[in-house]
Backbone and ligand atoms as CSV (ligand in chain L), in Angstrom:
chain,resi,resn,atom,element,x,y,z
A,1,UNK,N,N,71.540,87.345,106.685
A,1,UNK,CA,C,71.778,87.977,108.012
A,1,UNK,C,C,72.962,88.935,107.922
A,2,UNK,N,N,72.807,90.074,108.515
A,2,UNK,CA,C,73.871,91.054,108.400
A,2,UNK,C,C,75.061,90.722,109.305
A,3,UNK,N,N,76.238,91.059,108.807
A,3,UNK,CA,C,77.494,90.694,109.469
A,3,UNK,C,C,78.405,91.889,109.515
A,4,UNK,N,N,79.268,91.960,110.533
A,4,UNK,CA,C,80.219,93.062,110.618
A,4,UNK,C,C,81.659,92.576,110.327
A,5,UNK,N,N,82.416,93.448,109.688
A,5,UNK,CA,C,83.832,93.152,109.479
A,5,UNK,C,C,84.626,94.421,109.789
A,6,UNK,N,N,85.968,94.230,109.888
A,6,UNK,CA,C,86.839,95.342,110.231
A,6,UNK,C,C,87.776,95.597,109.050
A,7,UNK,N,N,88.030,96.879,108.754
A,7,UNK,CA,C,88.881,97.215,107.629
A,7,UNK,C,C,89.790,98.403,107.974
A,8,UNK,N,N,90.962,98.427,107.322
A,8,UNK,CA,C,91.868,99.552,107.433
A,8,UNK,C,C,92.266,100.014,106.044
A,9,UNK,N,N,92.200,101.337,105.788
A,9,UNK,CA,C,92.872,101.902,104.635
A,9,UNK,C,C,94.286,102.182,105.106
A,10,UNK,N,N,95.250,101.465,104.518
A,10,UNK,CA,C,96.643,101.425,105.023
A,10,UNK,C,C,97.382,102.720,104.677
A,11,UNK,N,N,98.548,102.968,105.343
A,11,UNK,CA,C,99.262,104.231,105.205
A,11,UNK,C,C,99.623,104.578,103.742
A,12,UNK,N,N,99.953,103.569,102.933
A,12,UNK,CA,C,100.325,103.871,101.554
A,12,UNK,C,C,99.186,104.548,100.800
A,13,UNK,N,N,97.963,104.031,101.000
A,13,UNK,CA,C,96.802,104.553,100.253
A,13,UNK,C,C,96.375,105.916,100.789
A,14,UNK,N,N,96.497,106.073,102.112
A,14,UNK,CA,C,96.156,107.388,102.702
A,14,UNK,C,C,97.149,108.463,102.174
A,15,UNK,N,N,98.444,108.081,102.169
A,15,UNK,CA,C,99.488,109.009,101.678
A,15,UNK,C,C,99.278,109.397,100.226
A,16,UNK,N,N,98.832,108.453,99.423
A,16,UNK,CA,C,98.653,108.744,97.987
A,16,UNK,C,C,97.345,109.467,97.666
A,17,UNK,N,N,96.523,109.704,98.720
A,17,UNK,CA,C,95.262,110.427,98.485
A,17,UNK,C,C,94.150,109.536,97.957
A,18,UNK,N,N,94.180,108.236,98.275
A,18,UNK,CA,C,93.145,107.328,97.774
A,18,UNK,C,C,92.025,107.065,98.794
A,19,UNK,N,N,92.002,107.773,99.931
A,19,UNK,CA,C,91.029,107.455,100.972
A,19,UNK,C,C,89.586,107.559,100.424
A,20,UNK,N,N,89.288,108.699,99.777
A,20,UNK,CA,C,87.930,108.898,99.274
A,20,UNK,C,C,87.547,107.881,98.210
A,21,UNK,N,N,88.453,107.571,97.314
A,21,UNK,CA,C,88.169,106.628,96.214
A,21,UNK,C,C,87.896,105.223,96.808
A,22,UNK,N,N,88.651,104.837,97.830
A,22,UNK,CA,C,88.467,103.519,98.427
A,22,UNK,C,C,87.159,103.487,99.198
A,23,UNK,N,N,86.851,104.550,99.937
A,23,UNK,CA,C,85.540,104.620,100.620
A,23,UNK,C,C,84.391,104.522,99.621
A,24,UNK,N,N,84.542,105.141,98.441
A,24,UNK,CA,C,83.496,105.084,97.444
A,24,UNK,C,C,83.273,103.626,96.939
A,25,UNK,N,N,84.416,102.888,96.767
A,25,UNK,CA,C,84.289,101.490,96.333
A,25,UNK,C,C,83.553,100.666,97.409
A,26,UNK,N,N,83.864,100.963,98.659
A,26,UNK,CA,C,83.235,100.251,99.775
A,26,UNK,C,C,81.742,100.511,99.823
A,27,UNK,N,N,81.361,101.765,99.665
A,27,UNK,CA,C,79.944,102.082,99.672
A,27,UNK,C,C,79.231,101.547,98.433
A,28,UNK,N,N,79.891,101.605,97.262
A,28,UNK,CA,C,79.330,101.019,96.023
A,28,UNK,C,C,79.099,99.540,96.199
A,29,UNK,N,N,79.981,98.914,97.035
A,29,UNK,CA,C,79.870,97.495,97.304
A,29,UNK,C,C,78.746,97.125,98.243
A,30,UNK,N,N,78.002,98.134,98.708
A,30,UNK,CA,C,76.844,97.855,99.544
A,30,UNK,C,C,77.093,97.794,101.057
A,31,UNK,N,N,78.286,98.233,101.470
A,31,UNK,CA,C,78.607,98.208,102.903
A,31,UNK,C,C,78.094,99.463,103.597
A,32,UNK,N,N,77.543,99.302,104.795
A,32,UNK,CA,C,77.239,100.419,105.690
A,32,UNK,C,C,78.483,100.666,106.556
A,33,UNK,N,N,78.826,101.942,106.762
A,33,UNK,CA,C,79.942,102.273,107.633
A,33,UNK,C,C,79.356,102.481,109.048
A,34,UNK,N,N,79.665,101.527,109.967
A,34,UNK,CA,C,79.165,101.601,111.353
A,34,UNK,C,C,80.039,102.479,112.208
A,35,UNK,N,N,81.317,102.578,111.857
A,35,UNK,CA,C,82.276,103.403,112.599
A,35,UNK,C,C,83.468,103.673,111.703
A,36,UNK,N,N,84.073,104.834,111.891
A,36,UNK,CA,C,85.219,105.218,111.078
A,36,UNK,C,C,86.085,106.197,111.840
A,37,UNK,N,N,87.381,106.024,111.799
A,37,UNK,CA,C,88.293,107.043,112.388
A,37,UNK,C,C,89.641,107.020,111.706
A,38,UNK,N,N,90.276,108.205,111.679
A,38,UNK,CA,C,91.626,108.353,111.110
A,38,UNK,C,C,92.577,108.568,112.267
A,39,UNK,N,N,93.666,107.815,112.292
A,39,UNK,CA,C,94.650,107.943,113.369
A,39,UNK,C,C,95.993,107.359,112.964
A,40,UNK,N,N,97.027,107.698,113.737
A,40,UNK,CA,C,98.343,107.100,113.548
A,40,UNK,C,C,98.518,106.108,114.714
A,41,UNK,N,N,99.080,104.950,114.417
A,41,UNK,CA,C,99.260,103.940,115.455
A,41,UNK,C,C,100.761,103.734,115.722
A,42,UNK,N,N,101.074,103.227,116.908
A,42,UNK,CA,C,102.479,102.950,117.257
A,42,UNK,C,C,102.855,101.575,116.765
A,43,UNK,N,N,104.153,101.286,116.692
A,43,UNK,CA,C,104.634,99.978,116.281
A,43,UNK,C,C,104.101,98.911,117.247
A,44,UNK,N,N,104.078,99.261,118.529
A,44,UNK,CA,C,103.555,98.306,119.570
A,44,UNK,C,C,102.099,97.959,119.313
A,45,UNK,N,N,101.294,98.959,119.000
A,45,UNK,CA,C,99.874,98.730,118.703
A,45,UNK,C,C,99.740,97.839,117.461
A,46,UNK,N,N,100.582,98.110,116.447
A,46,UNK,CA,C,100.547,97.290,115.216
A,46,UNK,C,C,100.943,95.853,115.530
A,47,UNK,N,N,101.937,95.686,116.444
A,47,UNK,CA,C,102.372,94.328,116.794
A,47,UNK,C,C,101.265,93.554,117.485
A,48,UNK,N,N,100.477,94.243,118.333
A,48,UNK,CA,C,99.333,93.596,118.991
A,48,UNK,C,C,98.250,93.200,118.011
A,49,UNK,N,N,98.004,94.080,117.059
A,49,UNK,CA,C,96.985,93.827,116.043
A,49,UNK,C,C,97.354,92.641,115.161
A,50,UNK,N,N,98.633,92.575,114.761
A,50,UNK,CA,C,99.092,91.531,113.844
A,50,UNK,C,C,99.772,90.366,114.595
A,51,UNK,N,N,99.444,90.178,115.863
A,51,UNK,CA,C,100.101,89.164,116.668
A,51,UNK,C,C,100.126,87.780,115.994
A,52,UNK,N,N,99.025,87.427,115.252
A,52,UNK,CA,C,99.014,86.110,114.583
A,52,UNK,C,C,100.104,85.958,113.548
A,53,UNK,N,N,100.700,87.072,113.111
A,53,UNK,CA,C,101.769,87.031,112.107
A,53,UNK,C,C,103.147,87.178,112.718
A,54,UNK,N,N,103.247,87.088,114.073
A,54,UNK,CA,C,104.495,87.421,114.716
A,54,UNK,C,C,105.693,86.537,114.295
A,55,UNK,N,N,105.374,85.291,113.837
A,55,UNK,CA,C,106.480,84.402,113.450
A,55,UNK,C,C,106.843,84.600,111.957
A,56,UNK,N,N,106.093,85.381,111.221
A,56,UNK,CA,C,106.373,85.551,109.788
A,56,UNK,C,C,107.596,86.439,109.593
A,57,UNK,N,N,108.392,86.147,108.522
A,57,UNK,CA,C,109.649,86.942,108.293
A,57,UNK,C,C,109.381,88.404,108.059
A,58,UNK,N,N,108.159,88.775,107.581
A,58,UNK,CA,C,107.875,90.174,107.255
A,58,UNK,C,C,107.245,90.935,108.425
A,59,UNK,N,N,107.185,90.316,109.618
A,59,UNK,CA,C,106.430,90.919,110.771
A,59,UNK,C,C,106.957,92.308,111.117
A,60,UNK,N,N,108.304,92.441,111.228
A,60,UNK,CA,C,108.878,93.716,111.649
A,60,UNK,C,C,108.639,94.796,110.578
A,61,UNK,N,N,108.857,94.376,109.310
A,61,UNK,CA,C,108.643,95.337,108.185
A,61,UNK,C,C,107.163,95.746,108.130
A,62,UNK,N,N,106.270,94.801,108.313
A,62,UNK,CA,C,104.820,95.086,108.249
A,62,UNK,C,C,104.407,96.061,109.378
A,63,UNK,N,N,104.915,95.825,110.573
A,63,UNK,CA,C,104.506,96.697,111.705
A,63,UNK,C,C,105.167,98.072,111.600
A,64,UNK,N,N,106.365,98.153,110.989
A,64,UNK,CA,C,106.960,99.453,110.706
A,64,UNK,C,C,106.077,100.208,109.686
A,65,UNK,N,N,105.735,99.504,108.642
A,65,UNK,CA,C,104.867,100.088,107.612
A,65,UNK,C,C,103.524,100.581,108.163
A,66,UNK,N,N,102.870,99.753,108.954
A,66,UNK,CA,C,101.532,100.116,109.455
A,66,UNK,C,C,101.576,101.282,110.442
A,67,UNK,N,N,102.780,101.526,111.051
A,67,UNK,CA,C,102.899,102.651,111.982
A,67,UNK,C,C,103.632,103.838,111.288
A,68,UNK,N,N,103.709,103.825,109.950
A,68,UNK,CA,C,104.520,104.832,109.222
A,68,UNK,C,C,103.730,106.105,108.909
A,69,UNK,N,N,102.426,106.101,109.174
A,69,UNK,CA,C,101.633,107.292,108.847
A,69,UNK,C,C,100.190,107.053,109.129
A,70,UNK,N,N,99.347,108.073,108.986
A,70,UNK,CA,C,97.924,107.940,109.326
A,70,UNK,C,C,97.237,106.812,108.520
A,71,UNK,N,N,96.278,106.197,109.207
A,71,UNK,CA,C,95.457,105.173,108.569
A,71,UNK,C,C,93.982,105.478,108.872
A,72,UNK,N,N,93.082,104.852,108.127
A,72,UNK,CA,C,91.660,105.044,108.377
A,72,UNK,C,C,91.067,103.670,108.690
A,73,UNK,N,N,90.517,103.528,109.853
A,73,UNK,CA,C,89.953,102.252,110.260
A,73,UNK,C,C,88.419,102.308,110.356
A,74,UNK,N,N,87.822,101.189,110.004
A,74,UNK,CA,C,86.349,101.149,109.896
A,74,UNK,C,C,85.752,99.853,110.355
A,75,UNK,N,N,84.512,99.935,110.839
A,75,UNK,CA,C,83.679,98.735,111.018
A,75,UNK,C,C,82.616,98.828,109.931
A,76,UNK,N,N,82.498,97.767,109.140
A,76,UNK,CA,C,81.570,97.728,107.991
A,76,UNK,C,C,80.540,96.638,108.194
A,77,UNK,N,N,79.340,96.908,107.672
A,77,UNK,CA,C,78.250,95.947,107.856
A,77,UNK,C,C,77.472,95.671,106.566
A,78,UNK,N,N,77.193,94.423,106.318
A,78,UNK,CA,C,76.250,94.008,105.279
A,78,UNK,C,C,76.102,92.470,105.374
A,79,UNK,N,N,75.211,91.888,104.619
A,79,UNK,CA,C,75.152,90.436,104.560
A,79,UNK,C,C,76.437,89.892,103.984
A,80,UNK,N,N,77.019,88.882,104.611
A,80,UNK,CA,C,78.238,88.252,104.083
A,80,UNK,C,C,79.439,89.238,104.028
A,81,UNK,N,N,79.479,90.165,104.967
A,81,UNK,CA,C,80.457,91.281,104.905
A,81,UNK,C,C,81.917,90.785,104.840
A,82,UNK,N,N,82.241,89.743,105.592
A,82,UNK,CA,C,83.645,89.352,105.720
A,82,UNK,C,C,84.126,88.817,104.333
A,83,UNK,N,N,83.412,87.885,103.753
A,83,UNK,CA,C,83.816,87.341,102.464
A,83,UNK,C,C,83.685,88.342,101.368
A,84,UNK,N,N,82.640,89.173,101.392
A,84,UNK,CA,C,82.420,90.138,100.305
A,84,UNK,C,C,83.518,91.224,100.309
A,85,UNK,N,N,83.966,91.645,101.489
A,85,UNK,CA,C,85.060,92.628,101.537
A,85,UNK,C,C,86.335,92.003,101.001
A,86,UNK,N,N,86.623,90.784,101.354
A,86,UNK,CA,C,87.815,90.108,100.859
A,86,UNK,C,C,87.804,90.088,99.313
A,87,UNK,N,N,86.613,89.802,98.766
A,87,UNK,CA,C,86.463,89.758,97.313
A,87,UNK,C,C,86.714,91.131,96.699
A,88,UNK,N,N,86.166,92.163,97.333
A,88,UNK,CA,C,86.327,93.541,96.840
A,88,UNK,C,C,87.772,93.990,96.966
A,89,UNK,N,N,88.511,93.535,97.998
A,89,UNK,CA,C,89.907,93.901,98.201
A,89,UNK,C,C,90.807,93.339,97.114
A,90,UNK,N,N,90.595,92.051,96.737
A,90,UNK,CA,C,91.472,91.335,95.816
A,90,UNK,C,C,92.623,90.648,96.513
A,91,UNK,N,N,93.466,89.957,95.790
A,91,UNK,CA,C,94.555,89.105,96.368
A,91,UNK,C,C,95.553,89.980,97.107
A,92,UNK,N,N,96.188,89.370,98.132
A,92,UNK,CA,C,97.172,90.075,98.967
A,92,UNK,C,C,98.228,90.764,98.091
A,93,UNK,N,N,98.745,90.038,97.099
A,93,UNK,CA,C,99.734,90.601,96.165
A,93,UNK,C,C,98.966,91.237,95.008
A,94,UNK,N,N,99.060,92.585,94.846
A,94,UNK,CA,C,98.251,93.237,93.821
A,94,UNK,C,C,98.566,92.704,92.424
A,95,UNK,N,N,99.746,92.133,92.205
A,95,UNK,CA,C,100.029,91.532,90.913
A,95,UNK,C,C,99.107,90.410,90.584
A,96,UNK,N,N,98.544,89.752,91.608
A,96,UNK,CA,C,97.617,88.648,91.387
A,96,UNK,C,C,96.166,89.019,91.585
A,97,UNK,N,N,95.912,90.307,91.845
A,97,UNK,CA,C,94.509,90.743,92.176
A,97,UNK,C,C,93.708,90.918,90.869
A,98,UNK,N,N,92.431,90.567,90.951
A,98,UNK,CA,C,91.553,90.661,89.813
A,98,UNK,C,C,91.322,92.095,89.451
A,99,UNK,N,N,91.080,92.332,88.166
A,99,UNK,CA,C,90.684,93.643,87.611
A,99,UNK,C,C,89.520,94.196,88.395
A,100,UNK,N,N,89.587,95.506,88.718
A,100,UNK,CA,C,88.433,96.137,89.377
A,100,UNK,C,C,88.497,96.076,90.900
A,101,UNK,N,N,89.353,95.200,91.467
A,101,UNK,CA,C,89.444,95.131,92.917
A,101,UNK,C,C,90.227,96.358,93.458
A,102,UNK,N,N,90.058,96.588,94.762
A,102,UNK,CA,C,90.710,97.743,95.394
A,102,UNK,C,C,92.236,97.596,95.305
A,103,UNK,N,N,92.755,96.418,95.569
A,103,UNK,CA,C,94.218,96.239,95.501
A,103,UNK,C,C,94.742,96.383,94.086
A,104,UNK,N,N,93.975,95.878,93.092
A,104,UNK,CA,C,94.403,96.030,91.700
A,104,UNK,C,C,94.527,97.522,91.346
A,105,UNK,N,N,93.552,98.279,91.824
A,105,UNK,CA,C,93.516,99.735,91.464
A,105,UNK,C,C,94.495,100.598,92.277
A,106,UNK,N,N,94.676,100.233,93.553
A,106,UNK,CA,C,95.303,101.212,94.440
A,106,UNK,C,C,96.580,100.694,95.157
A,107,UNK,N,N,96.857,99.425,95.107
A,107,UNK,CA,C,98.004,98.887,95.896
A,107,UNK,C,C,99.306,98.931,95.075
A,108,UNK,N,N,100.430,99.125,95.823
A,108,UNK,CA,C,101.711,99.209,95.146
A,108,UNK,C,C,102.534,97.955,95.231
A,109,UNK,N,N,102.384,97.148,96.280
A,109,UNK,CA,C,103.206,95.961,96.465
A,109,UNK,C,C,102.507,94.980,97.377
A,110,UNK,N,N,103.125,93.799,97.600
A,110,UNK,CA,C,102.492,92.797,98.474
A,110,UNK,C,C,102.375,93.291,99.905
A,111,UNK,N,N,103.283,94.166,100.331
A,111,UNK,CA,C,103.193,94.706,101.694
A,111,UNK,C,C,102.341,96.006,101.692
A,112,UNK,N,N,102.643,96.923,100.809
A,112,UNK,CA,C,101.957,98.205,100.764
A,112,UNK,C,C,100.720,98.002,99.853
A,113,UNK,N,N,99.758,97.253,100.406
A,113,UNK,CA,C,98.609,96.801,99.579
A,113,UNK,C,C,97.282,97.457,99.892
A,114,UNK,N,N,97.370,98.697,100.345
A,114,UNK,CA,C,96.208,99.635,100.371
A,114,UNK,C,C,95.098,99.357,101.429
A,115,UNK,N,N,94.793,98.078,101.657
A,115,UNK,CA,C,93.606,97.817,102.497
A,115,UNK,C,C,93.776,96.497,103.289
A,116,UNK,N,N,93.205,96.509,104.479
A,116,UNK,CA,C,93.083,95.323,105.309
A,116,UNK,C,C,91.626,94.958,105.471
A,117,UNK,N,N,91.308,93.669,105.532
A,117,UNK,CA,C,89.973,93.216,105.859
A,117,UNK,C,C,90.058,91.924,106.655
A,118,UNK,N,N,89.206,91.813,107.669
A,118,UNK,CA,C,89.218,90.588,108.509
A,118,UNK,C,C,88.988,89.341,107.649
A,119,UNK,N,N,89.586,88.219,108.066
A,119,UNK,CA,C,89.483,87.018,107.236
A,119,UNK,C,C,88.526,85.980,107.785
A,120,UNK,N,N,87.933,86.205,108.979
A,120,UNK,CA,C,86.992,85.191,109.580
A,120,UNK,C,C,86.218,85.883,110.704
A,121,UNK,N,N,85.072,85.281,111.093
A,121,UNK,CA,C,84.282,85.915,112.158
A,121,UNK,C,C,85.040,86.121,113.469
A,122,UNK,N,N,85.919,85.183,113.834
A,122,UNK,CA,C,86.663,85.322,115.103
A,122,UNK,C,C,87.666,86.468,114.997
A,123,UNK,N,N,88.329,86.599,113.802
A,123,UNK,CA,C,89.315,87.700,113.683
A,123,UNK,C,C,88.567,89.048,113.617
A,124,UNK,N,N,87.402,89.057,112.947
A,124,UNK,CA,C,86.601,90.330,112.894
A,124,UNK,C,C,86.271,90.771,114.297
A,125,UNK,N,N,85.801,89.847,115.138
A,125,UNK,CA,C,85.435,90.208,116.521
A,125,UNK,C,C,86.643,90.723,117.289
A,126,UNK,N,N,87.770,90.051,117.149
A,126,UNK,CA,C,89.011,90.511,117.841
A,126,UNK,C,C,89.391,91.910,117.345
A,127,UNK,N,N,89.431,92.089,116.019
A,127,UNK,CA,C,89.939,93.325,115.462
A,127,UNK,C,C,89.036,94.516,115.773
A,128,UNK,N,N,87.676,94.313,115.713
A,128,UNK,CA,C,86.757,95.378,116.047
A,128,UNK,C,C,86.996,95.755,117.519
A,129,UNK,N,N,87.076,94.740,118.406
A,129,UNK,CA,C,87.271,95.025,119.831
A,129,UNK,C,C,88.632,95.648,120.155
A,130,UNK,N,N,89.642,95.378,119.308
A,130,UNK,CA,C,90.978,95.925,119.547
A,130,UNK,C,C,91.005,97.426,119.337
A,131,UNK,N,N,90.241,97.908,118.356
A,131,UNK,CA,C,90.338,99.316,117.932
A,131,UNK,C,C,89.126,100.169,118.315
A,132,UNK,N,N,87.948,99.573,118.541
A,132,UNK,CA,C,86.734,100.356,118.809
A,132,UNK,C,C,86.073,99.930,120.096
A,133,UNK,N,N,85.522,100.941,120.797
A,133,UNK,CA,C,84.680,100.649,121.946
A,133,UNK,C,C,83.233,100.459,121.455
A,134,UNK,N,N,82.427,99.714,122.161
A,134,UNK,CA,C,81.057,99.401,121.739
A,134,UNK,C,C,80.242,100.644,121.430
A,135,UNK,N,N,80.435,101.689,122.217
A,135,UNK,CA,C,79.610,102.895,122.026
A,135,UNK,C,C,79.938,103.642,120.725
A,136,UNK,N,N,81.071,103.284,120.093
A,136,UNK,CA,C,81.444,103.966,118.838
A,136,UNK,C,C,80.802,103.347,117.608
A,137,UNK,N,N,80.151,102.224,117.787
A,137,UNK,CA,C,79.543,101.521,116.656
A,137,UNK,C,C,78.106,101.967,116.496
A,138,UNK,N,N,77.775,102.559,115.333
A,138,UNK,CA,C,76.480,103.116,115.088
A,138,UNK,C,C,75.648,102.169,114.252
L,1,GDP,P1,P,95.741,89.680,103.793
L,1,GDP,O1,O,94.786,88.925,104.664
L,1,GDP,O2,O,95.409,89.628,102.323
L,1,GDP,O3,O,95.921,91.114,104.231
L,1,GDP,O4,O,97.147,88.968,103.925
L,1,GDP,P2,P,97.913,88.248,105.166
L,1,GDP,O5,O,96.983,88.119,106.340
L,1,GDP,O6,O,98.558,87.011,104.618
L,1,GDP,O7,O,99.055,89.273,105.533
L,1,GDP,C1,C,98.848,90.448,106.285
L,1,GDP,C2,C,99.589,91.575,105.625
L,1,GDP,O8,O,100.987,91.322,105.686
L,1,GDP,C3,C,99.310,91.750,104.117
L,1,GDP,O9,O,98.114,92.481,103.845
L,1,GDP,C4,C,100.550,92.507,103.673
L,1,GDP,O10,O,100.479,93.899,104.032
L,1,GDP,C5,C,101.621,91.845,104.507
L,1,GDP,N1,N,102.238,90.730,103.784
L,1,GDP,C6,C,101.664,89.506,103.458
L,1,GDP,N2,N,102.513,88.702,102.821
L,1,GDP,C7,C,103.687,89.396,102.763
L,1,GDP,C8,C,105.006,89.111,102.218
L,1,GDP,O11,O,105.236,88.045,101.664
L,1,GDP,N3,N,105.944,90.098,102.336
L,1,GDP,C9,C,105.675,91.289,102.906
L,1,GDP,N4,N,106.704,92.185,103.008
L,1,GDP,N5,N,104.494,91.594,103.469
L,1,GDP,C10,C,103.510,90.671,103.360
């Protein structure tokens, strides 16, 4: 059964010119792009998006980083999309990411790690609804 997940190409990867290469990995991975947009977000918007991490010591630094420049956000669809995108992304810390994963290839550090992907069906639903209106999903 087909499933939707939410993803962001983070500001570090957009700045370094990796947008196209990361989109190619996503399409090679068998994902359909249901919606895509490039935008800059405010720190407040980033705080709302990452609210589950508000108690973490890196919350302020993370929300500064996510609002530091343009990002590309997407809704992606395929069977097992949530787990398969996490596999394609690799570990949070690129130093621990498997060879061939997006973070191994394109991430610079545990914070500036190139890509976000939802971690569960409930978070995917929240994240898609936070950034996209229903009519934008094709
Ligand atoms: P993810 O699901 O792999 O993205 O990882 P998490 O949900 O645990 O963390 C969300 C984001 O916070 C990560 O993608 C990183 O950008 C950042 N992050 C996670 N752990 C750390 C950390 O220990 N230090 C810093 N500075 N940032 C972190």
